[in-house]
N, C-alpha and C positions, 0 to 999 in steps of 0.2 A: 352909757344909759341915754335914753331919749331926753332932749332938752324941753321939747314941747311936742304935742301930739303929731305935728307935721315935720319934725326934724329928727335927726340922729347925729351922734358925734362919734367920729373915728379918728385917730392920730391927731387929737386936739383940734379938729376942724368939724364944725356943725354945718349940716347941709340939709336941704329939703329931702324927704325920704323917697321921692320919685327919681330913680336914676336912669341911666342910659347904657345899654349893653352894646359894645361895639363889634359883635360877632359878624354882622353884615358889612363891616368894612373889609371883609375879605371875600373871596369868591364862592361859588357852589361848593358845599361841603366844607366850607371853611378852608379852601385850597386855592391858592393864587390870588391875584388881585380882584376886586370887585368888577362887575361888568361895566360900571360907570363911576370912575374915580371921582370926577368933579361933583357928582351927586353925593358920593359918600362923604366927601369933604364938607359939602354944604349941610348935610344932616348933622354932622358933628358940631359945626359952627352954630347951627340953629338951636341945637340942644342947649349949648351954653347960653345963647341969646335968650332962651326961655327960662333961664335960672337953674338948669339942671347943674348940680355940682358934685354928683358921684357918678363916675364913669368907669365901667369895668371892661376889661379886655383880657387878652391871654397871649402868651408867646406862641401858642399853637394855631392861632387864627391866621392862616396864610400859608405857612408859619411865618411869623414875624411881620406880616404885611399890615395887619390891623394896628399894631403898635406904631409902626412907621407913619401910617396915614393920620393917626391920631396926633401925632406930634406935628405933622405937616398942617393939619387943620387948626390945632389949638395952642401950639407952643408960641410964646410962653403962656402957661395955663393960668387961669384966674388964681389968686393967692388963696381963695377959700375953697378950691376944688380938691377933691380926693380922687387921685388917678390910681385905679386898682388894676393889678395884672396877676397872672397865674402862671405857674410852671409845675412840671411833673407829668405832662402828657406828651409823649414823643409822637411824631407823625411820620412814620416810615413811607406812607402813601396817602392818597386822598381819601381812601376808605378806612384807614387804620388809625386808631387812637390806642396807644399802649402807655400804661403807667410807667414812669421811669423816675425813681426817687433816690438814685444814688447821690450822696452829698456833693460830689464833685460836679455832677450834671446840674443839680439845682443851683449850685454857685455860678456855674457857666451861664446858665439861662438868665439868672438874675443880672449879671454883667451885661448880657446882650440886651436885656429889657431896658436897662439904664441907658445904654446907648441909643436904642431905637426911640425911646420915649423923650430922650434928651433931657434927663433929670439926674440929679446927683443922689436922690433918695426915692425909692418906690414908696408911695404913701401906705398902700396896703398890698402885701404879697401874699398870694394865696396858693396852697398846695392843691394842684388842680385834681389830682387823684392820689390816694395813699397807695404806694407800691407794695404789693403784698410779698415781693421778693426781698425787701429791704426793711430792717427793724425801723419801726415808727420813731424810736428815739433818735435814730441817726438822721432821718428825714427832718424831724423837728429841730434837731440839733443844728442842722445846716441853716435852717431858716433863723434860728435864734442867734447863731454867730453873725450872720448878715445884719441882723437887727443890732447887735452890739457894735458892729463897725459902722453903723449909721447909714448903711446902704438900703435898709428897710425900716419904714416907720412902725408898721403893725403887721400882724401875722393872722391869716385866716385859712379856712379849710373848705373843701368841696366834696359833696356826695360822701358824707360820713354819717355814722350812727351816733347815738349819745354815747355809747361806750368808747367809741373811737375819739369823740371830742374830749371826754374826760381823760383818756390816755394821753392825748396830745397836750392837754393842759398841764400835765405833770412835767412837761419838758419846756414849755413856753406859754406865754399869755396868748390866748386866742380870742380875737375880737369880732370874728365874722365867721358865718357858716353859709355856703352857697349850695343848696340842694334843689332839686327839681320839685316844684310845689305850685299848685293851681287849683282852680275849681274842680278840674277833672281827676287830679292826682293828689290824693292826701297821704301818700305813703310816708311822708316825713313830718307827720303831725306831731308825734312825740319828740322829734328833734326841734321843731319850732316851739313846742311848749317848754322845752328845756332851755332853749336860748332866751326865751322871754324871761324865765325865772333867773337866769344868770346874767341878763343884760348884754347878751351877745347879739350883734346884728345877724338877722336872718335874711339872706339875699335869694329869693326865689327865681331860678331861671326857668324859661318857658313859661312866663307868667300869664300868657293870653290864651292858653288851651282851656277850653270850657267843656269839651266833650259833648256828651248828649244834653248837657244843661243849656248848651248854646243853640240848640235845634229850634226851628220856627215853632213858636207857641210855647217854648220852654221858659224857665224862670229868668234866664238872662235877658231874653227878647221882651218878656213881660215887664221886668223892672226897668229896662231900657225906654219902653214906651211911657212908663209911669214918671220917669225922671227926665226924659229927653236926652239921655246919654246913649252912646254907641255901645255895642256889645263889648269891644275892647275896654272902654272906659269902666263898664260894670265889673269886669273881671279884675282890673287894676284897683278899682275903688274897694272892692271886697277884700283884696289883699292888704290894703292899707288900713282897712277897719278891722282886719282880722287879729293884728297884733302891733303894738307900737315899736316892735323891734324889726318889723318887716320893711325891706328896702328893695322894691321891685326894680328890675333892670330890663325893661322891654327893649328890644332892638328893632331896627326897621331900616330899609334903604330909601324910604319916602318921607320927604319933609312933612307932607300932609298927615300921614299916619303918626309921625313923631309929635306933631302938634296936638293931635287927637289924644295920644298917650298921655302927654304931659298934663293935659286938661283934666285928665282923670282925678288928679289930686283935689280938684274943686267939686267933684261930684259928692253931693251930700246924701249918702244912703242913710235910711232910717234904721233903727235897731230891728225893725220888722224885716225890712229888705235883707240885712245881713243874716238874720236867723234863717230866713227862706233859702238863701243861697247855701248857707252852711249845712243846713238839714238836707237839702236836695242833693248834695254831693257826698253825703255819708254813705258807706257801703251798707247794702241791704242786710 
């Protein structure tokens, strides 16, 4: 549950709700190293310097490279940080993402993530995708076993429906859900509402997409002019106002953009601003 409007608690650690997504700490299409490794390290370090304490990555970013660079940049991590990673997406090539949820694979990937992140316990271990070829109870059972062994602190899911969340919760406690959600894409509205009712963190990825709402003269630009905030800040501030369980994880390869993103937590949208953005993005 949220401790205050600006924080959330996972794995017994309370942190500001503005997180950092480490996808850009790998190369194009999340394949290979980033174009500028020193810059990637600097962005991660600056995020922590700005007070970010929820950092999300995945074994498939690189693969493995984002986790390794996070450790190079930040280890030893702040004691109050939550380092989250994901497994269950294999990468046969730069263009392929294939769900792979066999229990032995999930265990292998967890062990590799522990090594790359240089930790003894993964704070939050998320099933990157449910593998339709493997019974869900077997996938969740593998994560629950890792948790019992102390290798995983908490368990999350990604790209799931309400029904899948509840099926997974029959096998293990689920503390987070990571689905695509932003001003332009509200397909996971019911999932977010369910997470709010159940006190589950909702981690929207691709949080900066505003679609047509971000066009010149559109509501994002208009509210930006009224508040003095950038378009990215309006998108992120709306998410933070949307629900107290929302934990955005904008990613970037630029320190300047990172600083702009983190400052979105200080943008004070009025109820009228939030309503305008919410209504403008509803399907016709």
